[in-house]
C-alpha positions in Angstrom: 119.2 126.4 91.2 116.7 128.5 93.4 119.1 131.8 95.1 119.3 131.7 98.6 117.0 134.8 99.3 114.2 133.2 97.8 114.4 130.3 99.8 114.6 132.3 103.1 111.7 134.1 102.6 109.5 131.1 101.4 111.1 129.4 104.8 109.1 131.8 107.3 106.4 133.8 105.7 103.0 132.6 105.7 101.7 134.9 103.9 103.5 134.4 100.2 101.7 134.4 97.5 104.0 134.5 94.9 107.4 133.5 94.6 110.3 134.0 91.8 112.7 131.5 91.3 116.2 131.7 89.1 117.0 129.1 86.6 121.0 128.1 86.4 120.0 129.4 82.2 119.5 132.6 83.7 115.6 133.0 82.9 113.6 133.4 85.9 110.2 132.1 86.8 106.9 133.5 89.0 104.9 130.3 91.2 101.9 130.9 92.8 102.0 128.7 95.9 99.0 126.2 96.6 97.7 127.1 100.3 96.3 123.3 100.6 99.8 121.1 99.1 102.3 124.0 99.8 105.2 120.9 99.7 104.0 120.0 96.3 103.9 123.2 94.7 107.3 123.7 96.0 108.3 120.1 94.7 107.5 121.2 91.0 109.9 124.3 91.2 112.3 122.5 92.4 112.0 120.1 89.7 111.9 123.0 87.3 114.9 124.6 88.9 117.3 121.6 88.6 116.8 120.6 85.2 120.4 121.0 85.2 123.1 118.9 83.2 123.3 115.2 84.7 127.0 115.1 85.4 129.3 112.1 85.2 130.4 111.2 88.8 127.3 112.5 90.2 123.8 110.3 91.7 120.7 111.2 90.9 117.3 110.0 92.3 114.9 109.1 89.0 111.6 108.7 88.7 108.3 108.7 86.9 104.8 108.1 86.4 102.1 106.1 84.4 100.4 108.7 81.9 97.1 110.4 83.4 98.6 108.3 86.7 97.6 105.1 84.8 98.6 102.0 86.2 102.1 100.5 84.5 102.3 96.9 86.0 99.2 95.2 86.2 100.4 91.6 87.3 103.7 90.3 88.2 104.7 89.3 85.0 105.4 92.8 84.2 106.8 93.4 87.0 109.4 90.7 85.6 109.7 92.3 82.1 110.3 96.1 83.7 112.5 94.9 86.1 114.8 92.3 83.4 114.8 95.5 81.3 116.6 97.6 83.5 118.9 95.5 84.4 119.5 93.9 80.7 119.4 97.7 79.5 122.1 99.1 81.4 125.1 98.7 78.7 126.8 100.5 76.2 126.4 97.5 74.0 123.8 97.1 71.5 120.3 95.6 72.9 117.9 93.9 70.3 114.9 91.7 72.0 115.1 90.4 75.2 113.7 87.1 74.2 117.2 86.9 72.3 119.0 87.0 75.9 119.9 83.7 77.1 120.7 84.5 80.8 118.2 87.4 82.4 120.6 86.6 85.5 123.7 87.6 84.5 124.8 91.7 84.6 125.6 92.9 81.1 129.0 94.0 80.6 130.2 97.9 80.1 127.4 99.6 82.1 125.7 102.8 80.8 125.1 103.6 85.3 124.7 102.4 88.8 121.8 101.0 89.7 122.6 101.8 93.7 118.7 101.1 94.2 115.0 101.1 93.0 111.6 100.5 93.7 108.7 99.7 91.4 105.0 100.4 92.1 101.7 100.1 90.3 101.9 103.5 89.0 105.5 104.4 89.1 108.2 104.5 90.2 112.1 105.5 91.6 116.0 104.4 91.1 118.6 105.6 92.6 121.4 105.7 89.5 125.0 107.0 89.3 125.9 108.4 85.8 129.3 106.9 84.7 129.5 107.1 81.1 128.6 110.4 79.4 124.5 110.7 78.8 124.3 107.1 80.2 121.1 107.8 82.7 119.6 109.6 79.4 119.9 106.8 77.3 119.6 104.0 79.8 116.0 105.1 80.7 115.2 105.7 76.9 115.8 102.0 76.1 113.9 101.5 79.4 111.0 103.8 78.6 110.6 102.6 74.9 111.4 98.9 75.2 108.8 98.8 78.0 105.7 100.5 76.7 106.2 98.3 73.4 105.5 95.5 75.4 103.0 96.9 77.6 101.3 98.3 74.4 101.5 95.2 72.4 100.2 92.8 75.7 97.3 95.0 76.4 96.2 96.0 72.4 96.9 100.1 73.2 98.6 102.7 71.7 100.7 105.7 73.1 102.7 107.2 75.2 102.5 104.6 78.8 104.5 106.9 80.6 104.2 110.9 82.1 106.8 112.3 79.7 110.4 112.2 80.2 112.1 110.9 83.6 112.3 113.8 86.2 115.5 114.0 88.6 117.2 115.2 91.5 120.9 115.6 92.2 121.9 114.2 94.9 123.9 117.0 96.6 125.5 115.2 100.0 126.4 112.1 101.4 123.2 112.4 104.4 120.8 112.8 101.2 122.2 109.4 99.5 121.9 107.4 102.5 118.3 109.1 102.9 117.1 108.6 99.5 118.3 105.1 99.6 116.3 104.3 102.4 112.5 106.2 100.9 113.3 104.4 97.8 114.1 100.9 99.6 111.0 101.5 101.8 109.2 102.9 99.6 105.5 101.0 100.2 105.9 102.8 103.7 106.7 106.0 102.6 103.8 105.8 100.3 101.3 103.5 102.6 101.2 101.2 100.2 99.5 97.7 101.7 97.5 94.9 99.7 97.5 93.4 96.6 98.7 97.4 95.3 102.2 96.6 96.8 102.2 92.6 95.8 102.6 93.8 92.2 105.8 95.9 92.6 109.0 95.1 94.0 112.1 97.4 95.4 115.5 96.4 96.5 115.1 96.4 99.9 115.9 92.0 99.6 119.0 92.8 98.1 120.0 95.0 100.7 118.9 92.6 103.2 121.4 90.1 102.0 118.6 87.9 100.3 118.8 86.3 97.2 117.0 89.1 94.7 117.8 90.2 91.3 121.5 91.3 91.6 120.6 94.5 90.1 121.9 97.0 92.7 125.6 98.5 93.0 125.3 98.9 97.2 128.5 99.4 98.4 128.6 103.3 98.4 125.8 102.6 100.6 126.4 99.6 102.8 130.1 100.1 103.1 129.4 103.2 105.6 128.1 100.8 108.2 129.5 98.4 110.0 126.8 95.4 109.5 123.9 95.1 106.9 121.7 95.0 110.3 123.1 98.6 110.9 121.9 100.2 107.7 118.4 98.1 108.4 118.3 99.9 111.5 119.3 103.3 109.9 116.7 102.8 106.8 113.9 101.9 109.1 114.4 105.2 111.3 114.9 107.2 108.0 111.6 106.1 106.7 109.9 107.2 109.6 111.8 110.4 109.8 110.6 111.1 106.6 107.2 110.0 107.0 106.7 112.5 109.9 108.4 115.4 108.2 106.2 114.9 105.1 102.7 115.4 107.7 104.4 118.4 109.2 103.6 120.7 106.3 105.1 123.5 107.9 108.7 121.6 107.9 109.6 122.5 104.4 113.4 123.3 105.5 114.1 120.0 106.9 112.4 118.3 104.1 114.6 120.6 101.4 117.7 120.6 103.5 117.7 117.1 104.2 115.8 115.3 102.0 115.2 117.1 98.9 112.8 114.5 97.4 
């Protein structure tokens, strides 16, 4: 994790060129900040500093993208396959070919993780997961990545890695962060200002949170039980995403981005 002195120094110094980040294993790494994209540089540092052991009972923002920023979703059949994999590979039980599954609508028993919300885009994805069994997130992501890569490569006659290395994770440290990250993921089309044909290829859990018939992938109670009605959460999420967009556009507001949202 960061030392507090490092964060304080970065918040208020506009002339800083190099920042030393101390990791939990005791090592330290020097980073040179980009004057053009300071927030992106800071996010890279934060991700490296948070390569900590995933703990049972904790929530994590999980994300990854296609290698070389390539598309991982070419059509709606690909999106269906990825999301079916997300649902059916989430089990402690052995899983063979998805073609052997008789009922894709049923949630598997003995889940590896709780899936709070998700979004799938043409070239990347975001998940909000709870670790409920030791090594659950790693095993679930390994199954999804391996199984979907096999499907994609076989369908499009390609070989090699499809995703950009191992999945990235950010530990959710507060309830406020949990709520805002759920809004960020559910309304991620707006967060990235994605529209048109690109948005059509992806899908999020927003329909499940609106009370519409969805894929029944998510465990929503940890979010929705904090609001009196579904509409109250919808109003919160729509307000949150507007604030997130405003903060992201304000490149000087690093403190708020880290302290409140931490994506």
